[in-house]
N, C-alpha and C positions, 0 to 999 in steps of 0.2 A: 372283765375275763370272756366276753362272750366276743368279741374281735378274735381273744388269744385263742378260741377254742374253731373259730370259723380259720382263721388261717393254720392252724393243724390240719385241720379236715381237707381243706386247698391243696397244704401243701402234701398229704397223702396220697388226693387225687392225681395230683401230677406225677407223685413218683411211683404210681402203682405202674401205669405203662411203662417206664423206663426200665422197671427190674424185671419186667418179662423177658424182655432181650436179652438179658444177660442168661438163660437158659440155654445150653447147646440142643442141637437139633441131633448130635450123634447118639448112637445108640451104647449103652454102657461095655464096657470092655468085659469079656467073658473071663473066667478061670484058665482056659486052654488056649486063648488068644495070649494072655500074658507069660504062659510055660514057654509057647513056641517062641514070643521074642526072646526070651533070657535063654533056649537052648541056642537062638541064632545068636545071639550077644555071647555065649561061651564059643561057638564054633569058629567066632570073629577072633578067639583071643581074648577075652573080658573073661577073670573070675571075680566075683562079688565077695567070694569070703576074704581072698588074700589083697584084693585089689581097692582097697578101702583106704592106701597112703597115699596114694596119686590118683586118687578117686577121679577127678574130673578129667584130667589128659588121658588114663586109663579109657573110661567109657566113649569120651570124644574120637577113640582112634580105632577105637571098635566100629562106632556109628559110622566114621569116615569109612570103612572098609564096608561094613555092609551095602553103603550108600553108592561105593566104587562098583560092586560085586551086582548089585540091582539095576544098577547103569547100564553094566557089560549083556545082563541078561535081558536084558528089554530091547538093546540095540538089536541081538544076534536074534529075535523075535520079531521086531517091529518093520524089518527089511529096510529099513534107512542105517546108513552108517552111523557112527559117532563122528564128532569134531574130530579133525588132523592136522595138524601142520603140515605144512609142504609148499611148494610151488607147481604152476602147470603152466604150460607155454599150449598157447594155441594161434594159429596163423603163420606161422612160420615153419620154412621148408626145413624139412631132415632137421628138426628138432635145435636150427641154428639164432 
């Protein structure tokens, strides 16, 4: 019985530091932040009261729309353009 108690104590000492790493370093989200995010989703076309039938698809579409809007806004303010598809020529005379 003595060895069992010793093993339990050792296991607890080993597990204690591991449990401390599981804590998040992010501050808790406030009610105002949650409401602002919900308004942003609703502006993107998501309706939490009536979209429950197609729940994952509707909120994912709203998230994609918000991400696209954020990327566009970030590209407009960053001074760098976004990725574009196209071609360019260099070192040829008159574009030939």
